[in-house]
N, C-alpha and C positions, 0 to 999 in steps of 0.2 A: 445870338439867335436871330434869324431873319424870318419874318412872317410874311408870306405872299398871299394876297387875297385876289382872287380872280372873279370877275363877274361875267356871266354869259352875255356877250354882246349880240345884238340882233343880227349883225353882219356875219357872225360866226356860225349861224345855223346850217345844218346839213340840208342839202337840196334833195327833193324827192327823186326817186328813180326816174330815169328818162322815159321809160314806158308809161309811167303814170302821167308825166308832163304831156306826152304826146296824146294820151287819152283826154286829159283836161282840155287841151287845145282843140281837139276834134269836137268835144261837147260844146265848147264856146261858139264854134263856127256853125254848128248844125241847128237850123231853125226849127226842126221837129221836136227838140227837147223843150220842156217847159222853161219859161224865162227865169224862174227862181233857181232852177238847177244851173242854167247857163251863168247866171249872175254869181252864184256861189263858187263855181269853178273859176270864173274870171277873177274873183276876189282872192282865191288861193294863188293863182298865177301872179297876181299883182303883189301879194304878200311875199312870195319867194323870190320874184324876179324884178319887181318894180313896175313892170308893164307886161302886157301880152306880147308886145313886139320883142321884148328882151327874152321872154320864154321861148318864142319862136327861134330867135337867134341861138339860144342855148341848145335847142334840139338840132338845129342845122350844124352847129359847130361840133357837137358831140355824138351825133347819131352814127356817123361813119366809124368813129372810134369804137363804139359798142359792137358794131357788126364785125369789125376786124378782130376784136377780143374774143368773140364767140367761136 
């Protein structure tokens, strides 16, 4: 009998939908939103992608795929 135990690795998390990522990026860049909201969205982007730049790259790389699939 073999027992396999798996742990949820932080790197195995699902990414949020691309539309949500695009919205978070817009919020972070717009100065008319309160700073606390922009900071929270920035933290979410950093949590999922490591940096805002990586989140932007994710959108650039995958946005045309989503448009072709629809």
